[in-house]
C-alpha positions in Angstrom: -111.1 -81.0 7.2 -109.9 -78.5 4.4 -106.7 -76.5 5.2 -107.1 -73.1 4.4 -103.9 -71.5 3.1 -102.7 -68.2 4.0 -100.7 -65.9 1.6 -98.5 -63.2 2.3 -99.1 -60.0 0.3 -95.9 -60.9 -2.1 -96.8 -64.3 -2.5 -100.4 -63.4 -3.2 -99.3 -60.7 -6.0 -97.3 -63.1 -7.5 -99.9 -66.1 -7.9 -102.5 -63.5 -9.0 -100.1 -62.1 -11.8 -99.8 -66.0 -12.5 -103.6 -65.9 -12.9 -104.2 -68.2 -9.6 -107.7 -69.0 -9.2 -106.8 -70.2 -5.6 -105.1 -67.0 -5.1 -107.9 -65.3 -6.3 -110.5 -67.1 -4.3 -108.6 -66.2 -1.5 -108.5 -62.7 -2.2 -112.2 -62.5 -2.7 -113.0 -64.6 0.4 -110.7 -61.9 2.6 -111.0 -58.9 1.1 -114.8 -58.9 -0.7 -116.8 -57.9 2.8 -114.1 -54.8 3.5 -114.5 -53.7 -0.1 -118.4 -54.0 -0.1 -118.8 -51.8 3.0 -116.7 -49.0 1.4 -118.7 -49.5 -2.1 -121.7 -49.4 0.1 -120.7 -46.1 1.7 -120.8 -44.5 -1.8 -123.3 -46.0 -3.7 -125.9 -46.5 -1.0 -127.8 -49.4 -2.4 -126.9 -52.7 -1.8 -128.0 -54.4 -4.7 -126.0 -52.1 -6.9 -123.0 -52.6 -4.4 -122.9 -56.1 -4.9 -123.1 -55.5 -8.9 -120.2 -52.8 -8.4 -118.0 -55.3 -6.1 -118.2 -58.3 -8.9 -116.9 -55.6 -11.6 -114.0 -54.4 -8.9 -113.3 -58.0 -8.6 -112.9 -58.7 -12.6 -110.7 -55.5 -12.5 -108.6 -56.8 -10.0 -108.1 -60.1 -12.1 -107.4 -58.2 -15.3 -105.3 -55.4 -14.1 -103.6 -57.6 -11.4 -100.2 -57.0 -13.2 -100.5 -53.5 -13.0 -100.2 -53.4 -9.2 -97.0 -51.7 -8.0 -95.9 -52.4 -4.4 -93.9 -49.6 -4.3 -96.6 -47.0 -4.2 -98.9 -49.1 -1.7 -100.1 -52.5 -0.2 -102.5 -54.3 -2.2 -105.5 -53.5 0.2 -104.8 -49.7 -1.2 -104.7 -50.5 -4.4 -108.0 -52.7 -4.3 -109.6 -50.0 -2.2 -108.7 -47.3 -5.0 -110.2 -49.7 -7.6 -113.2 -49.7 -5.7 -114.0 -46.3 -4.9 -113.0 -45.3 -8.6 -115.5 -48.0 -9.6 -118.3 -46.7 -7.2 -117.7 -43.1 -8.2 -118.1 -44.0 -11.9 -121.6 -45.8 -10.9 -123.0 -42.8 -9.2 -121.7 -40.1 -11.9 -123.2 -42.6 -15.0 -126.2 -41.4 -16.8 -128.2 -44.5 -15.7 -127.7 -44.3 -12.0 -128.7 -40.6 -12.2 -131.7 -41.5 -14.1 -132.9 -44.2 -11.6 -132.2 -41.6 -8.8 -134.5 -39.1 -10.5 -137.2 -41.6 -10.8 -137.5 -42.9 -7.2 -140.0 -41.9 -4.9 -138.8 -40.2 -1.6 -141.1 -40.4 1.4 -142.7 -37.0 2.4 -143.6 -38.1 5.8 -141.9 -38.4 9.0 -143.6 -41.7 9.6 -141.6 -43.3 6.8 -138.1 -42.3 8.6 -139.0 -43.2 11.9 -137.1 -45.8 14.3 -133.8 -44.4 12.8 -131.1 -43.0 15.5 -128.7 -41.2 13.2 -129.2 -37.7 11.6 -129.8 -38.2 7.8 -129.8 -35.1 6.0 -132.3 -36.4 3.4 -135.0 -36.1 6.0 -134.8 -32.2 6.1 -134.9 -31.7 2.7 -131.1 -31.0 2.1 -130.5 -33.8 -0.3 -133.4 -32.8 -2.9 -131.9 -29.0 -2.5 -128.5 -30.1 -3.4 -129.8 -32.3 -6.0 -130.7 -28.9 -8.3 -126.7 -28.2 -8.4 -124.9 -28.5 -11.3 -123.5 -32.3 -11.1 -119.8 -31.2 -10.8 -120.6 -29.2 -7.5 -123.5 -31.8 -6.3 -120.8 -34.9 -6.3 -118.5 -32.8 -4.3 -121.1 -32.0 -1.9 -122.3 -35.5 -1.6 -118.6 -36.8 -1.2 -117.6 -34.2 1.5 -120.8 -33.4 3.1 -122.8 -36.6 3.0 -120.3 -39.2 3.1 -117.2 -37.5 5.0 -114.5 -37.4 2.6 -112.2 -34.9 3.3 -111.2 -32.5 0.2 -107.5 -34.2 -0.3 -109.3 -37.6 -0.4 -112.0 -36.1 -3.1 -109.3 -34.4 -5.1 -107.4 -38.3 -5.3 -110.4 -39.9 -5.8 -111.7 -38.0 -8.7 -108.3 -36.8 -10.3 -108.8 -33.5 -9.9 -106.7 -30.8 -8.2 -106.9 -30.1 -4.5 -107.6 -26.0 -5.5 -110.5 -27.1 -8.0 -112.1 -29.0 -5.3 -111.9 -26.1 -2.7 -113.2 -23.8 -5.3 -116.1 -25.9 -6.2 -117.1 -26.6 -3.0 -117.0 -23.2 -1.9 -119.0 -22.5 -5.2 -121.4 -24.8 -4.3 -122.0 -23.4 -0.7 -122.7 -20.1 -1.9 -125.2 -21.5 -4.5 -126.9 -23.7 -1.7 -127.2 -20.2 0.1 -128.8 -18.5 -2.5 -131.2 -21.5 -2.9 -132.0 -21.3 0.9 -132.5 -17.8 1.5 -135.8 -16.7 2.0 
């Protein structure tokens, strides 16, 4: 029977900086599930989310020495890497092109059987897609994925006032598009 080693956070950080494969395996085994769920919330495509997860762990491996415990916990640092990689992915031209080329179901039978209210079922996502990218990303993060304006400002590394102004402008534009 194999004994599974548990690491304290400082010990894990030290071993990662020393490029310990055992510590990295431990990190992957214990945190990949949580990071994948964060990535899936943003990317919303399981195959692509798994690719992003692999990129995240490569970044963690390469940038392990940049972690600063005075700025937060190790998991928070990894979470931010995962969020940023996910946002970079959905902002990428290749991702945007693939989303444009996918067919959307037009009939309600394609969406039957779901218990949750999904905004794309009422055509709202199609309307939001008409916004400029800088507005569309903020609307998606705020209204479709549930992030606060403060979280969005931190994720995208833009001032909170800019987030508020852009969201307000986006809502005004959406009102104009929807107006009969």
